[in-house]
N, C-alpha and C positions, 0 to 999 in steps of 0.2 A: 415172722410166721405168716405163711401164705394163707389167704382167706380161701374158702371153698371155691369161690369163682375163679381165682387165679390158678388154684390147683386143678380145677376142671379143665382149664385151657391147656395146661401142661399135659394132663393125662390124655386129652383128646388128640393132641398133636402126636403123642407117642402111642396112640391106641393100637395101630397094627402090630400084631405080635411079630417079633423079629424072625425073619426067615432064617433057616439054618445057615445058609451061605452068608447072610448078612451078619449074623452073630459071630461067625468064625472070622470074618474079615475085620470086624469093627474094632474101634478104639474109643476111649473116653471122648466125649464131645466138649463143646465150649463151655465156659463158666456161666454164660447166660442161660444155658439149659441145665445147670447144676451138674455139668460134666456127663450128662446122659446123651446118647445119640438120639437125635430127633428124626425118626424114620421118614415122616412126611416131608421134612425139609431136605433130607438126603435125596428123596425122590424128585423134589423140585430141582436140586442141583443136577441130577441126571438129565432132566428135561432141558435145562439151560445149556448144558454141555453138548447134548445131541442136536439141539437147534443150531448151535454154532457149527458143528461138524457138517450138518446137512447143507448149511449155507455155503460152505466151501467145496463140497463134493463136486459141484459142476465144473470146477477147474480141471478135473481129470479128463474132461472131453477135449482139452487143448483147443477150445474154441470159445468165442464170446458167447456167454449164456443168453439165451432167448427163451421166450415162452415159459414153460414150467420151470426150467433150470434158472431163469432169471428171477421168477417169483420165489423159488426156494432159497436163492441167495439173500433174500431179505430176512431170513430167519436168524441172521447174525445179531439181531436185537436181543437174542437170548443173553448177551453179555449184561444187559441192564438188569436182568433177574439176579445175576450174580452180585451186581452192585447193591441191589435192594437187600439181598440176604446178608451181605457184609454190614450194611447199615444196621440191621437188626442184631446180628450176632457179635460184631466187634464193638459197636458203640453201646450196646445194651448194658453191660456191667458198669460202664461209666455213667450212663444216664440213671441207672438204679442208685448208684452212690450219691449222685446229686439230689435225687428225690428224697433219700433217707438222711441226707446231711452227714454222711460218714466218709471216711477216706476212700479215694479211688483205688482200683487194683494196683498193686506194685508195678511200677513202670518196667523194672528190670525183668520181672517174670513175664509180663505182657510182651515186651520186645523180643525176648528169647523165643517164646512160643510162636509169635508171628514170623520171625526170621526162619525158624526151623520148619514151619509149615510151608513157607513159600520158596525159599532160596535153594536148598539142595536139589530138589527135583527140577527146578527151573534151570539150574546150572548144568545138569546133565543133558537136558533137552537143548539148551543153548549150545553146548559143545557139539552135540550131534548135528544140529542144523548148520553150524559153522563149518564142520568137517565135511558134511555131505553136500551143502548147497551154497551158502553165502560167504564162506570164509574169505574168498578172494576180494570181497568188498571192504574188508578191514584195511583202511588206508592210514589211520592215525592210531598212535599207541594208546590214546585215552579212551577210544571207543569201547574196548573190551571191559575195563572197569566200570565205565558209565553204564553199559548194558548189564553187566554182571550184578551191579548194585541197584538196578531198576531206576536209574536216574535219567534215562533217555528222554523222559518228558520235559526235562529242564534244559535240554540242548536242542537248538533249532535244527530241524531236519533229521533228527535221530529217533523220534518217537516210534515210527513204524518201519524202520530199516532193520535188516538182518532177520528179525523174528517178529513177524507182523502181529500175531496175537498177543505178544507181550506188552502191547500198548496199554491194555487194560490192567495188567499187573503194575505198571508204572503209576497209573492213576490210583490203584488200591494202595500202593506203598505210601503215597502222599496222604491219603486218608488215614492210614495206620499211624502216621506221625502226628497228624493234626488232632486226632481224637483225644489222646491224653493231654495235649497242650490246651485244647479247648476246654476240657473238663477242669483242668487246673486253673485256667483263667476265670471260669465261672465261679469256682469255689473261692477264689480270692475276692471276687466281686461281692459275693454274698457272705463272706467271712465264715465259711464253713456251715452256715445254716441250711436246713433243707430247702430245696427249691420247689415251690408248688407245681403240681402237674400242669395246670393251665399255663403257667409261665414258661415251663420247659417246652410244651407243645408250641406256644407262640414263638419261642426262640428258634425252634427247628423250622417252622414255617417262614420266619424272617430270614434265616440262613438260606433257605431254598429260594426265596424271592431275590435276595441279594446276588446269589450265584447266577440266577437266571438273568438278572439285569446286567451283570458283568458280561455274560455270553452274548446278549443282544447288542450291548454297546460295542464290544469288540467286532461283532459281525458287521455292524454298520460302518465302523471305522476302518476295517481291514477286509474288504470284499475278497472272496476266494479267487485266486488267479493261478492258472496252470503254471507249474514250475516254480512257484514262489512259496516260501514258508514264512510263518509269522516270526517277527523279531523275537529275540530271546526273552526279554521282559514281558512282552505281550503273550508269548506262548505260556509262560508261567501263570499269568492272569487267566488265560483260557483254561488251564488245568484247575485253577481255583474255581472257575465256573462249573467245572465238571463235578465238584463236590455235591451239586444238586442231585446227582444220581443216587447218593446214599441216603438222602433225606426221607424218601418213602419208607425204607426199612426202619429208620429211627422212629418215625411216626407210628408204624405198626407196633413196635416195641412199647411205646408209651401208651398206646391204646389198649394193648394187652395188659399192661401194668395197671391200668385204670380198673381192671377187674377186681382189684383189692377192695373196691367200693362198688358194689353192684348197682348203686343208684347213679353212678357217674354217667354223665351224658356221653363222654368219650367211649366208655365201655358199651353203652347201648348202641351207639352208632357203629362201632366196630363189629359187634355181634350181628347187627342187622345186615351188614354187608358180607362179612366172612361166613356166616352160617347159610348163605344162599349161593353156593358155588356156581350154579348154572347161569343165572343172570349176571353175576359178578364177572365170571370168566368170559362171558359173551361181550360185555362192555370192554374188558381188558383186551380181548382179541380185536375188537373194532378199533380201539385206540392204536394198537400195534400196527394193524393194517394201514390205517390212515397215516401214521407217522412214517412208515416205509415208502409211502407214495410221494412224500415231499422231495424236492430236488436237492437233497442234502449233499450230494456229491459235487454239485456245481455252485452251491450257495451257502455261505456261512450263516446267513440269516435263517435259511430253512433248517440248517443244522441246529441252530439255537432254539427254533420253535419246536423242533422234534424232541428236544430234551424233556420238557415237562410232560409231553404225551407219553413218552416211553416210561418216564418216572411214575406217573399215575398208574399206567397199565401194570408195571412190575410190582408196584405196591399192592394193587388189588389182587394180583396172582399170589404174592407172598402171604397176604392176609388170609386167603382161603386155605392155603396149605398149612399155615401155622395153626389155624383153628382146627384143622384136621377132621377126623371122623370119616368123611367120605373118601379119603385117600387110601383106605385100607388095602383094597385089592391092587390098586395101582402101585402102591409102595412095595408089595411083595416082589414085583418084577423089577422096579426101577431103583429101589433103595441100594442094592449092591452096586449098581452102576454109579449111583450118587457118591459112594465112598471113593471111587476112583475117578470122579469127574474132573479133578484137577489134571490128572494124567491124560484123560481124554482130551481136555482142552489144549494141553501142550503138544501131545504127541500126534494128534491127527494132522496138525499143521506141519510137523517135521516130516511125517510119512508122505503127505500130499506134496510138499515142496520137493522132496527127493524124487518122487515119481514124475512130477512136471519138469523138473530140471533135466531129467534123463529122457524126456519126451515119451514117457509111457502113457499111452492113451487107454482109458477104460471105457469102452463102448462109445462110439462116435455120435450116436443120435442125441437129440436134445429134448425128446418127449418124455412123458411120464415113466414108461418102462425103463428107458435108458437111465433116467435120473435115479430111479429106484435101485437099479443095478449098481451104479456108482456109489450110492450111499451105503448099500449093503457091503460092497467091497471095502470101502474105507472104514466102516464099523468093524468088519472082521479083522482088518489089519491093525486097527487102533486098540481095541479092547485088550488083547493079550499084552501089548507093550505097556498100556496104562496099568494093568494089573501087576505087572512086574515092578513098575515104578512104585506102586503102593506097597507091595510086599517087601521090596528090597531097600527102599529109601524112605518113603513117607511114614509108613506105619511104625517101623522100628524107632525112628527119631521122635515121633509123637508119643510113643510109649515111654521113651526116656524122659521127655519133658513132663509128661503126666506124673511119673514117679518123682521127678525133681520138685514139681509143684506140691505134691503130697508131703514130701519130707520138709520142704520149706514151711508149709502151713503148720505142720506138727511142731517144728522148732519154734515158730512164732507163738503158737498157743502155749508151749511149755514156758517160754520167756514171760508171757503174760501172767501165767499162773504163779511163777516165781516172784514176779513183781507185786502180785496181789497179796501174797502171804505176809510179807513184812508190814504192808499197809494195814492189813486186818489186825495183826498183832498190836500195831501202834495204836489203832483206834480202841482196841479192847483194853490196853493198858491205861488209856486215858479215861476210862470209865464210860466209853461210848460203844455203841453197838455198830459193828461193821455192816455196811450196806451190802446186799448181794451184788455181785459183779455186774449183773445185767441191768441194774438200776442206777449205776454210777454215771455221772455225766461224762 
């Protein structure tokens, strides 16, 4: 049973009343939000997707970005906001299970939902970009299944080939696999007992530190060289280092969970930061700006140093949006775009790549007006395609998995009730009083 503090956080995050368009497009959310859509978090998804789109729009000038266009290209750090959100939403149910000392979510159900959410829409976009742009670059039979199953991060030279923006999906896929494995390992270690909140927070901070140390070590051992890729095993370790990107979201989840105890120091610290969006977002913006000024394109070490800065910034941004309240007006506009943000992320690159491949230039200038025009054109071309992806692929499949989850849960509850009846009768027949199901160990 959630305490008033935890319930207040959930209600504040969902405070904006659903816009008509949003409610018509929506489907049940993640289990961490009790399958409710979190309007403010969907608004944050929209911001992250649009940041990435704006960062790439300058390529439509068919010229090297300079000035405003170059600064806009640095908004690609919006990907780290997606990573933080995944840390919160994907790892959250497993962290809650560890805190409560109960079984983690069923792996089969979790895997099906993750696969259905990510792969079908990705496959359609991948097929489109291969047909329209990069198909001629397929030179080996194994490349298609490797990219189709998001394994390109495990193969040297493949991470950003064919479909550039899919590199982040490959990183997410590794996280999806490691979350249940990590939770299982912790449960074995503690023999199923509840893990104290302080210990879990310390574990996530330790994971973040180890991942950062791996990134720095690899950066020092393998300096960035033009035309060279990291060896296979080293690239896998580098991807392990990228798990640090998800730790901020996990920490935000644990801080919110601390709201079950209003006296918790973690809750007080979270509330002190998240309830003040203006100074918090100012600090986050400063960190994002500083991180993008590092020479990460020419230095592995700069890239490693950039990671914690982007992680802290994305965690601060996520914390303010999860706390909610102030996002009400913003969410009315952005939440519907947040629903289709995955399609925006995928299809803006397909459309842009096709235009660039056929040398279609959208405004030749590199100043602010020209940049604005290119962004507007790319948004206008992307949103309808992303909406179709949502309506025809993503939403129908998510509805099917939601129905399957409800039926599976109902069957599991029915089996539990059937198992409890004979046990209760046995206890009664032995002259004992059956304990209520909720108090049994």
